[in-house]
VEXTOR-131776 format. One record per atom (N, C-alpha, C): x, y, z; atom name; residue number from 1. Coordinates in Angstrom, 1 decimal. Each point is the difference from the previous one (the first is absolute). Layout:
! residues N
     xx     yy     zz atomo num
      X      Y      Z    CA NUM
...
END
This chain:
! residues 104
     xx     yy     zz atomo num
  -71.2  101.0  -29.9     N   1
    0.0   -1.2   -0.8    CA   1
   -0.8   -1.1    0.6     C   1
   -0.5   -1.0   -0.8     N   2
   -0.8   -1.1    0.5    CA   2
    0.7   -1.3   -0.4     C   2
    0.1   -0.9    0.9     N   3
    0.5   -1.3   -0.2    CA   3
   -1.1   -1.0   -0.4     C   3
    0.1   -0.5   -1.2     N   4
   -1.0   -1.0   -0.5    CA   4
    0.4   -1.3    0.6     C   4
   -0.8   -0.6    0.9     N   5
    0.4   -1.2    0.7    CA   5
   -0.1   -1.2   -0.9     C   5
   -0.7    0.1   -1.2     N   6
   -0.2   -1.2   -0.9    CA   6
    1.3   -0.1   -0.8     C   6
    0.6    1.1   -0.4     N   7
    1.2    0.0   -0.9    CA   7
    1.3    0.4    0.7     C   7
   -0.1    0.5    1.3     N   8
    1.1    0.5    0.7    CA   8
    0.8    1.1   -0.8     C   8
   -0.8    0.9   -0.6     N   9
    0.6    1.2   -0.7    CA   9
   -0.6    1.3    0.6     C   9
    0.8    1.0    0.0     N  10
   -0.4    1.3    0.4    CA  10
   -0.6    0.8   -1.2     C  10
   -1.1    0.7    0.3     N  11
   -0.6    0.8   -1.0    CA  11
   -0.3    1.4    0.6     C  11
    0.1    1.0   -0.9     N  12
   -0.3    1.4    0.6    CA  12
   -1.4    0.0    0.6     C  12
   -0.1    0.6    1.1     N  13
   -1.3    0.1    0.7    CA  13
   -0.9    1.0   -0.8     C  13
   -1.3   -0.3    0.0     N  14
   -1.0    0.8   -0.6    CA  14
   -0.9    0.5    1.1     C  14
    0.6    0.7    1.0     N  15
   -0.7    0.5    1.2    CA  15
   -0.7    1.3   -0.4     C  15
   -1.3    0.1    0.4     N  16
   -0.7    1.2   -0.3    CA  16
   -0.4    0.8    1.3     C  16
   -0.5    1.1   -0.2     N  17
   -0.5    0.8    1.2    CA  17
    1.0    1.1    0.4     C  17
   -0.5    0.9    0.8     N  18
    0.8    1.1    0.4    CA  18
    0.3    0.0    1.5     C  18
   -0.4   -1.1    0.7     N  19
    0.2    0.0    1.5    CA  19
    1.2   -0.9    0.3     C  19
    1.1    0.2   -0.6     N  20
    1.2   -0.7    0.2    CA  20
    0.5    0.2    1.5     C  20
    0.5   -1.0    0.6     N  21
    0.5    0.2    1.4    CA  21
    1.4    0.7   -0.1     C  21
    0.4    0.6    1.1     N  22
    1.3    0.6    0.1    CA  22
    1.0   -1.2   -0.2     C  22
    1.2    0.3   -0.6     N  23
    1.0   -1.0   -0.1    CA  23
    0.4   -0.4    1.5     C  23
    0.3   -1.3    0.2     N  24
    0.4   -0.4    1.3    CA  24
    0.9   -1.2   -0.1     C  24
    0.7   -0.3    1.0     N  25
    0.9   -1.1    0.1    CA  25
   -0.3   -0.9    1.2     C  25
    0.6   -1.2    0.1     N  26
   -0.1   -0.8    1.2    CA  26
   -1.4   -0.2    0.4     C  26
   -1.0   -0.2   -0.9     N  27
   -1.4   -0.2    0.3    CA  27
   -0.3   -1.5    0.0     C  27
   -1.2   -0.3    0.4     N  28
   -0.5   -1.3   -0.1    CA  28
   -1.4    0.0   -0.7     C  28
   -0.4   -1.1   -0.6     N  29
   -1.3    0.1   -0.8    CA  29
   -0.6   -1.4    0.0     C  29
   -1.3    0.0   -0.2     N  30
   -0.7   -1.3   -0.1    CA  30
   -1.3    0.2   -0.9     C  30
   -0.4   -1.1   -0.5     N  31
   -1.3    0.0   -0.8    CA  31
   -1.1   -0.5    0.9     C  31
   -1.0    0.9    0.2     N  32
   -1.1   -0.3    0.9    CA  32
   -1.2   -0.2   -0.9     C  32
   -0.6   -1.1    0.1     N  33
   -1.2   -0.3   -0.7    CA  33
   -1.3    0.6    0.7     C  33
   -0.7    0.7   -0.8     N  34
   -1.3    0.6    0.6    CA  34
   -1.2   -0.8   -0.3     C  34
    0.0   -0.7   -1.1     N  35
   -1.1   -0.9   -0.4    CA  35
    0.6   -1.0   -1.1     C  35
   -0.9   -0.8   -0.6     N  36
    0.5   -0.9   -1.0    CA  36
    0.6    0.7   -1.2     C  36
   -0.4    1.2   -0.3     N  37
    0.4    0.7   -1.2    CA  37
    0.8    1.2    0.3     C  37
    0.2    0.4    1.2     N  38
    0.7    1.2    0.4    CA  38
    1.1   -0.2    1.0     C  38
    1.1    0.7   -0.3     N  39
    1.1    0.0    1.0    CA  39
    0.8    1.3   -0.1     C  39
    0.8    0.3    1.0     N  40
    0.8    1.2    0.0    CA  40
    1.4   -0.4    0.5     C  40
    1.0    0.7   -0.6     N  41
    1.3   -0.1    0.6    CA  41
    0.2    1.2    0.9     C  41
    0.3   -0.3    1.3     N  42
    0.2    1.0    1.0    CA  42
    1.5    0.1    0.2     C  42
    0.6    1.2    0.0     N  43
    1.4    0.2    0.1    CA  43
    0.3    1.0    1.1     C  43
    0.9   -0.3    0.9     N  44
    0.3    1.0    1.0    CA  44
    0.9   -0.6    1.1     C  44
    0.5    0.6    1.0     N  45
    0.2    1.5    0.0    CA  45
    1.2    0.4   -0.7     C  45
    1.2   -0.4    0.3     N  46
    1.2    0.4   -0.7    CA  46
    0.6    1.4    0.3     C  46
    0.9    0.4   -0.8     N  47
    0.6    1.3    0.2    CA  47
    0.1    0.8   -1.3     C  47
    0.3    1.2    0.0     N  48
    0.0    0.9   -1.2    CA  48
    1.3    0.3   -0.6     C  48
    1.1   -0.4    0.6     N  49
    1.3    0.5   -0.4    CA  49
    0.7   -0.9   -1.1     C  49
    1.0    0.5   -0.6     N  50
    0.8   -0.7   -1.0    CA  50
    1.1   -0.8    0.7     C  50
    0.3    0.4    1.2     N  51
    1.1   -0.7    0.8    CA  51
   -0.7   -1.2    0.7     C  51
   -0.1   -1.1   -0.7     N  52
   -0.7   -1.1    0.6    CA  52
    0.9   -0.6    1.1     C  52
   -0.6   -0.5    1.1     N  53
   -1.4    0.2    0.3    CA  53
   -0.2    1.2    1.0     C  53
    1.0    0.8    0.3     N  54
   -0.2    1.0    1.1    CA  54
   -0.3    1.4   -0.5     C  54
    0.2    0.3   -1.3     N  55
   -0.2    1.3   -0.5    CA  55
   -1.5    0.4    0.0     C  55
   -0.2    1.3    0.0     N  56
   -1.4    0.5    0.0    CA  56
   -0.8   -0.2    1.3     C  56
   -1.3    0.1   -0.2     N  57
   -0.9   -0.1    1.2    CA  57
   -0.8   -1.3   -0.1     C  57
   -0.4   -0.5    1.2     N  58
   -0.9   -1.1    0.0    CA  58
   -1.4    0.4   -0.6     C  58
   -0.6   -1.0   -0.7     N  59
   -1.3    0.2   -0.5    CA  59
   -1.0   -0.6    1.0     C  59
   -1.1    0.7    0.2     N  60
   -1.0   -0.6    0.9    CA  60
   -1.3   -0.4   -0.8     C  60
    0.1    0.1   -1.4     N  61
   -1.2   -0.3   -0.8    CA  61
    0.2   -1.3   -0.7     C  61
   -1.1   -0.5   -0.5     N  62
    0.0   -1.2   -0.8    CA  62
   -0.5    0.4   -1.4     C  62
    0.7   -0.5   -1.0     N  63
   -0.4    0.2   -1.4    CA  63
   -0.9   -1.2   -0.5     C  63
   -1.0    0.3   -0.8     N  64
   -0.9   -1.0   -0.4    CA  64
    0.0   -0.1   -1.5     C  64
    0.1   -1.3   -0.5     N  65
    0.1   -0.2   -1.5    CA  65
   -1.1   -1.1   -0.4     C  65
   -0.7    0.3   -1.0     N  66
   -1.0   -1.0   -0.5    CA  66
    0.6   -0.7   -1.2     C  66
    0.5   -1.3    0.1     N  67
    0.6   -0.6   -1.1    CA  67
   -1.0   -0.4   -1.2     C  67
   -1.3    0.0    0.3     N  68
   -0.9   -0.4   -1.0    CA  68
   -0.1    1.1   -1.1     C  68
    0.1    1.3    0.5     N  69
   -0.1    1.1   -1.0    CA  69
    1.4    0.7   -0.1     C  69
    1.0   -0.6    0.6     N  70
    1.4    0.6    0.0    CA  70
    0.0    1.5    0.3     C  70
   -0.6    0.3    1.1     N  71
   -0.1    1.4    0.4    CA  71
    0.3    0.2    1.5     C  71
    0.9    1.0    0.3     N  72
    0.1    0.4    1.4    CA  72
   -1.2    0.8    0.5     C  72
   -0.5   -0.4    1.1     N  73
   -1.2    0.6    0.6    CA  73
    0.3    1.1    1.0     C  73
    1.3    0.2    0.3     N  74
    0.5    1.1    0.9    CA  74
    0.6   -0.5    1.3     C  74
    0.3    0.9    0.8     N  75
    0.6   -0.3    1.3    CA  75
   -1.1    0.2    1.1     C  75
    0.1   -0.8    1.0     N  76
   -1.0    0.1    1.1    CA  76
    0.8    0.2    1.3     C  76
   -0.3    1.0    0.8     N  77
    0.7    0.2    1.2    CA  77
   -0.5   -1.0    1.0     C  77
    0.8   -0.7    0.7     N  78
   -0.4   -1.0    1.0    CA  78
   -0.2    0.6    1.3     C  78
   -1.1   -0.3    0.6     N  79
   -0.3    0.6    1.4    CA  79
    0.8   -0.6    1.1     C  79
    0.2    0.7    1.0     N  80
    0.8   -0.5    1.2    CA  80
    1.5    0.2   -0.2     C  80
    0.7   -0.3    1.1     N  81
    1.4    0.2    0.0    CA  81
    0.7   -1.2   -0.8     C  81
    0.9    0.4   -0.9     N  82
    0.7   -1.0   -0.7    CA  82
    1.2   -0.6    0.7     C  82
    0.0   -1.3    0.2     N  83
    1.1   -0.6    0.7    CA  83
    1.0   -0.7   -0.9     C  83
   -0.4   -0.1   -1.3     N  84
    0.8   -0.7   -1.0    CA  84
    1.2    0.9   -0.4     C  84
    1.1   -0.7   -0.3     N  85
    1.1    0.7   -0.6    CA  85
    0.1   -0.4   -1.5     C  85
    1.1    0.4   -0.6     N  86
    0.3   -0.3   -1.4    CA  86
    0.4   -1.5    0.0     C  86
   -0.2   -0.6   -1.2     N  87
    0.3   -1.4   -0.2    CA  87
   -0.8   -0.9    0.8     C  87
   -1.3    0.4    0.3     N  88
   -0.9   -0.9    0.8    CA  88
   -0.4   -1.2   -0.9     C  88
   -0.4   -1.1    0.6     N  89
   -0.5   -1.1   -0.7    CA  89
   -1.5    0.0    0.0     C  89
   -0.6   -0.7   -0.9     N  90
   -1.5    0.0    0.0    CA  90
   -0.5   -1.3   -0.5     C  90
   -1.3   -0.3    0.4     N  91
   -0.6   -1.2   -0.5    CA  91
   -1.5    0.3    0.0     C  91
   -0.7   -0.7   -0.9     N  92
   -1.5    0.2   -0.1    CA  92
   -0.6   -1.1    0.9     C  92
   -1.0    0.5    0.8     N  93
   -0.7   -0.9    0.9    CA  93
   -1.5    0.4   -0.3     C  93
   -0.7   -0.9   -0.7     N  94
   -1.4    0.3   -0.3    CA  94
   -0.1    1.2   -1.0     C  94
   -0.7    1.0    0.4     N  95
   -0.1    1.2   -0.8    CA  95
    0.8    1.1    0.6     C  95
    1.0   -0.3    0.8     N  96
    0.9    1.0    0.6    CA  96
    1.5   -0.2   -0.4     C  96
    0.7    1.1    0.0     N  97
    1.4   -0.1   -0.2    CA  97
    0.7    0.3    1.3     C  97
    0.7   -1.0    0.6     N  98
    0.7    0.2    1.3    CA  98
    1.4    0.3   -0.3     C  98
    0.5    1.2    0.6     N  99
    1.4    0.4   -0.2    CA  99
    0.6    0.0    1.4     C  99
    1.3   -0.4    0.0     N 100
    0.7   -0.1    1.3    CA 100
    1.5    0.1   -0.2     C 100
    0.6    0.4    1.1     N 101
    1.5    0.1   -0.1    CA 101
    0.5    1.3   -0.6     C 101
    1.2    0.0   -0.6     N 102
    0.6    1.1   -0.6    CA 102
    0.9    0.7    1.0     C 102
    0.6    1.1   -0.4     N 103
    1.0    0.7    0.8    CA 103
   -0.2    1.5   -0.3     C 103
    0.4    0.8    1.0     N 104
    0.0    1.5   -0.1    CA 104
    1.3    0.5    0.0     C 104
END
């Protein structure tokens, strides 16, 4: 679902594409601007279980969404050792999404 910030009402999402990310919980996300007309929502890492927040396995990937075309672009495996836990915080700094904290 999508929250319309002008009217504060929820509407069914019209998300397209076949590259949906795995369901996850306890993740963090941010809107990263790539140019004046392009941006992506980056979501990660989180966990895969239904027993929030400890069930399932930790995710090491980031999911990428393009809000301009309302389409998931897929998951990207992040290089290097992941030190983040679930329920990490994040903030956008320039054209980067900085994630920190969390617990395992």
